[in-house]
N, C-alpha and C positions, 0 to 999 in steps of 0.2 A: 582641625585639623590643615598639616602644612598644603600650601600649593606647589606642585612642581611639574614639571614637563614630561617625566619620564611615568608611564601607568608602572603600580606593582603585576604582579601575575594575577591575571582573578579580575582583574579591574575591570568595568565595561561602563565606563565613564568616555563619553561620548569627546569630541575634539573640543566641542563649543560648549562644555557641559559648566568649564567653570568660567567662560566669559559669562554665561547668561546667570551662573548666580549659584549653579547645583555642583555641590561637590560628590556625589554620586553615592550621598549616605541614601541605603536602600529605607531607611527611616522617612524620608526627606521627601512631601509630597511634589511629585513629578508633573501634576497637571498643570501648571502654572508654565511649565516648558511647552508640555505638546501643546495647549494653547496657542503661544506665542509661536510654534511651530506650523499650525493653519493658521493662524496670521500672514509668515512670511507666503507661503505658498501661494494663499488666494492673491497679494501683493505682487507675487513672480505670476502669475493667473494674469491677473490685469495687466500685467506687461508686457506679456508675448500679446493680449489683446489689440493694447491698443496700434501697435506697429501695423499690422492689417487693417484696422479702421482708416489708419491714416493714408495706406496704400489705396484702400476704394476709392477714398476722394480723390487721391490725386489721379487714380485710373480715369473715374468721369471727367474731371478736368483735362487730363491730358490729351484725353480723346476728343474734346472739344475745341481744344489746341491745334492738334493734329490736324483738326478739320479745317480750320485756319491757314493754316501753316500750307495745305495743301490746296487749297480755292486759288494764291497764288498764279497758281497754273492759268488759272481761265481768268486771270484779269485782262481786259480791252482796257483801250484811251477812253476818255471822259473827261471834259471838262478842260484845267488845264493842264491834262496831259497832252494836247493837241500842239498847244503852243511849247510845250517843254520838249516838244519831238521833233520838229523842223526847225526849231533855236541850235537847239545841239546838231544837230546834222550838217546846218547851215554855219552857223555861227563856231563851233567848236566851244571847249568849255569853259576859256578864256571869254572867249566872246560871249556865250550870253551871263558870265559874273560880269562884265561889263555892264551890259545889256541892263541886268539887275540894277546897277547900282547908278547908271544913267538915266535913266528913264522907267522904271519897275518900282522897285520900292525901297531900295536901298540895302535887300538883306543877300550881302553878298558871298554867306559860307551858304547860306539857304541854296543861291544859285549852285555853287560851286556843284556844291552836290546832287543839284539836279542835272548839271551837267555831266557828271560822271555816272549817274545812274541810270537815263537815257544815253547814252553814246552808243548802246548797242543796240537804239529801238527800245523796245521792251523785256529786254531779257531782264535787266535791273530790277524796274516794278517788280516783276512775277515773282522773284526769289527774295524781295524786301520782306515780304510778310513773314518768311520762316526766319529770316537774319533779326528780328525784334524780338520775335516770340523766346528764339532761341538766347539771343545776347542777353535780353533785360532778365530772362528767367535765372540766368547763369549769372547776372551782377544782384541780384534779391537774395538767391543761394549764397553767395559768398559772402554779402552784406549781413544775410541773420547771422551767419555763421561767427563774422568777426563778432556784433555785438552779444553774440552767447558769452564766445568766450571775453568780452571784455569786464564781464557779469560773475565769469567764472564758475561759467552754467557749461554741460555737455551740449554736443550736436546730436539733436535726437535727428538721424538722415529722413526718413520714412516724415515725421510730421512736416519736418521744415518743405522738403520736398511740397506735402499739400499744401501746406500755407502758399509756398509761390503760387504753383499750379494756379489754386483758385483765386490768387489776387492776382494772374495775369489773364484769365478766366472773367473775370468779371471789369477789369477794365477794356478787355477789348468785344466783350458781346452783352455787358448788361446796360449799355447807355443806349441812346435813341438814333447816333449816329456808326452803328458798327463798322459799316462796310467804311466808312470815311476815316476809320480810329485806324485801322488796320489793314485794308488792301489800298484804298487808295494813295498813293505817294506822295504826291503834292501835300494833302495833308499832313502824314504821319514823317516827313519830312520835318514839317514846320511844329507841331504836336507833340509827338508820338517819341521821334529821335531822342529830342534832348532830355528827353527822363531816363531814355538808356548812357546818355553822355552823364551826366548828373551821377546816378549811381556808379557806374565806373571810374569817375573821377573820387569822388568819395573813398571809392575800394584802394586807388593808390596813393591818398594821400594818410588811410590808415595802413595799409603797409609799410609807408616810409617814417611811418613813426616808428613802429618796431624792430626796423631795419639798422643793421648795424656799421651799414654803410656810411663813411662821412660823405658823401655827396646826393645818398638818395634823396634826405630832406631837400635840398636845395633844386633838387631835378624837381620834385613833387612841387614847393613853391611855382617856381618857373612853368610849370606845365598848369599849374591852377589859373596861370595870369592867363597864359596863350587859349587855353580853353575855355575859360571866360570870358575872354573876347570873340571864339566864335561864338559861342552861344548867346552871347551879347548879337551878335546880327542875323541871328536864325529863327528866335521864337519870343518877341516880347512876353506873351504871360508865363511862359517860362523864366526870363530873368526877374521878374517881379519876384515871382513865388523862392526861386530857389535864391536869391539876394535876400528874401526874408526868412528865410531856415537861415543859411549860411552867417548873418549877421549874430542870428539869436543865438548859434553854433558856438560863433567867435566869442561871442561877452561870455557865455559859461562854459566855454574853455578854459576862461581865464585864468591863472593858478592861485591865485587866492579864493577863489571860490570850491578850489580842490576834487575838480572834476577832471582834472587833468595835472600832471606833473611838470610842464615844463608850458615854455609858450608856443611851443611847435602846432598845434590844433588850432590856436585859435589866428597865429601868422595866416593857416594854410587857406583858412575862412576869408581873412581880409586880401590874400593873393585872387582868389576865387572871389570874392567883390568888387576888387580893382578891374576886373576881367572883364568882368560883365559891363563896368560903366564905362570903361574903352570901346567894347563892344557896341554900346548904347547911343553913344557920342557918333560915333562913327557911321549907326545907321540913321539918326537923326537930322544929321548934318550933309546928308548924301541929296543928291538930284532927285535921285530915283524917289527919295523919302519927302522932297520938295513939295515935286510934281503930284504924289496920292497925296499930301495932303491940302495941297490946291483942290485938286477934284470934288475931296471930301471936307469940307472947311469943318472943323469940329464946334460945336456949340460951345460958348461961355460956361461956366461952372457955376451956373445959380442955382436958388435953391430949390428950382420945379428939376432942372436936369438931376441934379444929384437924390433928389427924392424919385425920378424914373431909375437913376442906375439900381439903388436899392431896392427899387418894385422886380428890377432884373434883376438883379439877386437873389430877392427871396424866390424870384420862380424858377432860379435854377437846382436851388436847394431842395425845392416842393418835390420838383421833376428827379432829383433824386434820392429823395426820402421816399417818391412813392414806388421804387423800385426797391423790394424786401430781401431781394436776391445780393445785397450789400451784405446784410445779414451773414451770408458765408461768409465776408474776410475777422469777422468777430469771430464766431464759429470757431473757425478754423487755426486763430491765433488761442482759443481754448486747448483745441486738441495735444497745440505745440507746445504751452505751460505747462500742461499736465505730462507729456514727455522729459521737457525737463526736471520735474520735481521727481517723477518718477525714475529717473534716472541714476537719484540717488548722491549727485555730489551738491555740495553745499557750501559757500565762503564761510573760512571760520574767524569772524570779525575780528577778532582780537589778534591776529597775527599776519592780516592784512599788512600792507609796508607801503607808508605813508599816512597822513590825515583822511579819515574821511567826511565826503560833502556833509554840508549842514542840513538838517532837515528840508530849511527853506529853499537850499538848490535842486534838492529832489521835487522838493514838489512844485519848481519851475520846469521841472524837464519831464516833469506830467503832467501838466497843463498846457504846457507852452504851444503843442499841435493843435490843439483848438482855435485861439486865435489866430494865428497864423496861416493856418489854411484858410479862416472865414477871412481875413483881411488881404489872402492873394486869392480867391476867388473873386473877391469883391473889385481887385483890382482889375480882372482878366475881367467882368461885368463891364465896369468902366470901359475898357478898350473896346470891346464889341458892340456896346451900343456907340463909341465914337465911331467905328469903321463899318462900320454895317448899318446903322439906323435899330429901328426899334426892336424887330425882330432881329437883331444881332446876336442875343443873350439863347436863340437854340442853333447856334451852329457850335454844336457838342462837342466838336472835332477840336474846339480850342480849351476842355474843359480836361483833356489829360492833363493839365500841366499842374492842377491843385486834385485829381481825384487817383493821382498815384499817391501823395503822402497822404492822402485822404486812406484811400486804403491798406497802406502801411500803418498809419497811426491808428485802423481800427484791429489790426490782427496786433501788434504792441499791445493794446487795451487789452485784447484777448487770449496774450499770450499771460498777461501779469495776473489778469483773473483767476486764467487756467492753476498758472503756479503755484498763487494761494490757494486754491480749493485745493489741490494736490498735497499742499504743506501740511495743511488742516486737517487732511483726512489721512496722511501718512507720518506716522511717526517720526521723530527728529532722532538721526544719528546722536552718540553723546560724542562730546567734543575731542577730537584725540590729539590735539594739537598742532595739527597739518591744515595747511592750508585750504584742502580738501580730502574727500575721503573719497575714493574713485569703487570702492564695494558696495556691491546694493546696501540700501539702510539696514541695518538690523532691527527688530523688533522690538520695544519697547515691555516691560511687565507691568507698567503702568497703564499705557495706553494701543491700542492695535492697529492696523488699518480698518475702513468700515468700507468693505466689498462694496457695500449693497450702495451706498452714495455714491463710492466715488465708480462704478459701473454707470450708476446714473445721469451722471456727469458727463463721462465718457460717450456715453451711445446718444445724449441728446448734442451734444457738440458736434458728433459723427453725423445725425439726421439731419439736424440745419446743413451742415455745410454739404452733404452732396444731395441734399435738397435743392440750396444756391445753385451748385452747381446744374441738375437736372431742369431748375427751373429756365435754364438759357437754351434749353436745345432747341424751343421754337422759334427763336430770333438765327438762331446758329443753322434750322433748315431751312429756314427763308431764303436767309443771306444766299446759302450754298442753291436753291433752285435759281434766283434769280442770277446770279451771276453763271453758273453754268447755261442758263440757257440763254442770259446776254452774248458768251461767249459764243457761243455757236450760231446764233444767226447773225453775228459783227463778223463772225469767220465768212461766211455766203456774202455778206456786202461788202466786206474789204474786197475780198475777189472779186467781186464783182468791178467796183471802182476802181480798181486795178486794171482790169483788163480795159475799160472803155479809156483811161490817160494815158495805157500804153499805146491803145491805136488812134491818137489824135485828139481826145473829146476837153473841150474846154469846160464843159459845163456839166459835170455830174449828176444825175438824185441820189437820194440821203436821205435814208427813214430815221427818228432819233429814234433810239435806243436807251434809256433813262434808265439810271440806278444810282442807290444811294441819297438820292434826292441833289445830285447833282444835275447841274446844266448842260445840257447839250443842244447843237447845233441848231437855227432855229427856236430857242429860247424867249425871242422878243421879233415881234414884225417889223423891226427896222432894222432892214439888211445890213445897212452901216455900223448900227451900233451893236453887231452880231459879231461879239469878237469870237467866239467859239467857231461860228461855221467859216467863219477869216480862216483862222488857223485852222482849221482840219480842210480846209483846201489849200494850205500851200505847203500842207502836209502830203497832200496827192498830187501836188503839183500840179492842181485847175486851178480857172480862174474865179469859180463859183460853184457853189451850190445848189442845187434843186429839193425844195421838200418832194418826195414820192406818196 
C-alpha cells in the first residue's frame, strides 16, 4: 500500500499511524499501537510528576535558606567584628587596607572588602548573608545551564533549581559551624565569598568563549588575571583548591585532547592560575604576613608533622562523612539527571561537529574531581594546623573552599547516574539525522517505558533529597533561637553602654554573649592579651571594659 500524506475519504488512520508502522488495514493487529500509546501516556505522567517532586524539594531547601537570609537582620558584633568596626570608622577603607597589609596578615583584598562592608556600621554584615545566598545560587544555576548546554541536554528548570537550593542549604547548614559560614562576616568574606567569585569568574569565561565579539576573550583573560590576583590575597585555602581545579581543567581543555576546539579555555585557566600566583606572592611577601609568621612559627615538615596533618585531614572527612544529609546532593543530582533524560533531547553522535574526546579523556574528567578535592582539602588541613595548631582542623569555616566543589561533584555524579537510569528505563528515539530532537521521546515497538522502576527511582531520589533538607531543620532552628535571643540581649546592653559612654564613663561593664563558637571579650584572663575586649572598648570610645 502506497504511503501518502492525503487520506482517502473514510480513511480512519491517525496522523502518526504511518510513523508507527500501521497503515490502517482493518485486518492488522493494533494492540501494539495501543500498548505503545499506553507507554507514552505513562511516561508523560512521570514527566509531569517529576517537576512537582523537584518543586517540593526546592521549596523545603528554599525555606531554610530564606530563614538564613532573614537572620542577617539579627547579626550583632562579636570577635573580629569589633576590630573591623572601629578600624573602618577611624581609618577608613584605605586605612584598614593598609593596616592589614602592614601589620595584620597581608590580605589586602580581604581588608578592602572589610572596609567596604563595615563602612556603615553593621548594615553591611546584616545584608551579606542574603547577598551570598542569592549570588551563589544564581551562579550555580547559570553554571548548570551552561554545562547542560555543552552536553546538548535541555534545562529542566524545576530540577535544576532544586539541585542548587539543596546544595546551598547543605553548604550553609549541614556543617559544624553554620553561624560562621553564613552569618559571621569575617569568615564569609574569607571563605564563602571566594567560592562565589570563582563561580562567576568561570561563567564569564564560558560566556566569552561563545561570544562573537572579538574583544570578549581578551577581556575575559584579563579579568581572570585580576580576579585571580584579588582572590590570592583573600583566602589561602581557596587559592589551593581553585588553582588545582583550574590547572587540571586547563590541561584537559588542550585541543589535542578534543574537549575544546581551541586554546581559549586553557588560556583562561592559565590566566586564573597566574593571577592566583601573583596574589599569593603579594600576600606572602607583605609585612603583615611576615609579622604573623613570626608570631606563629611553623614547625618543619617532618614525618611526624606530616602524619599529624593526615590525621587532621582524616578527621575532617570523618566529620563530613558523619553527616548523612550530604547524600541529598547525590539524590538531587539523580533528580536532575532523570529530568534531563525524560526531556528527550539526546546528542546524535554521528553528526556532532569536530572529533569526539577519547575514552581516556572522558574517564579523566569523570574521575579527577575525587583526587583534586582530596588534595585541596589536605592542603587546607595543613594550613589550618600551621595557623591554629592541633585544633586547627576544627575551624570548619575554612572547609567551604573544598565543600563547594565536593557538593557540586556529588550532584554531578548523581546527575550522571540519574541520566543513565533514565535512558535505560525510557526507550531511545530513532536517529533523525539532526543533532537533537526537541520532541518527546517516541515509543518503541520493542521496548517500552518501565513506569514502575522509573517511579521507584524518582520517589526514592526525591525522598532522600527532601529528607536531607528536613535533617537541617534542627540546626536552623537552634541557630535562629540563639541569634535572635542574643540580638535582643545585645541591643539592651549596647544601649546601656552607649548611654554610660555619652555620660563620660571611661570604664563600662560588659557581659559576654557568646555565639557560634566565637571569641567574646574576657575570653582570656589576661586583659593585656584580650584583643577582643580592647577592640570593643575602642569601638565604644572607653578606656576599658569590666566584666559584669
